[in-house]
N, C-alpha and C positions, 0 to 999 in steps of 0.2 A: 463487494465480496469477490473472492477469487473462485473461478469455476473449477469444479472438481477435476475435470479433464486436464486443465492446465497444471494442476498440482501433480496429478498422476504422470503426465508427460515429463515434468521436471524430475520426479522421483525415479523414473526409468533412466534418465540421463546421469543420475548420480547425486551425491551429497552436495557438490559445489553448485549444481543447477538449482537444487532446492534452496540453498542459502541465498543464491542470487535472486530467485523468485521472491523470497520473503523480504530481502533487503529492498527490492524494487517496490513491493507492495507497501511496506512500512514507510518508505520514503514518500510515496504518493499520498498515503493517509496523513502523514505529518504535514505535508504541504496543504492538504485540504483542511486540516484542523486550523492551521495558521490563517488560511483564507476566511474561515468561518469566524475565528476570533476577531480578525480585523473588521469583518462586516458587522459583527455584533457590537464592537466598540463604536463604530460609526452610528449604528442604530440607536444606541442608548446614551449618546452624548447629550 
């Protein structure tokens, strides 16, 4: 989860900073989902 302070700091910097923050966050989540999917495939073979 993204800390509230990080979101507010990005908000103060402007729209581009908010977009960058969410792109980075979603990218990390996507990578983590792929890792979990890969691990679950190995587990249930």
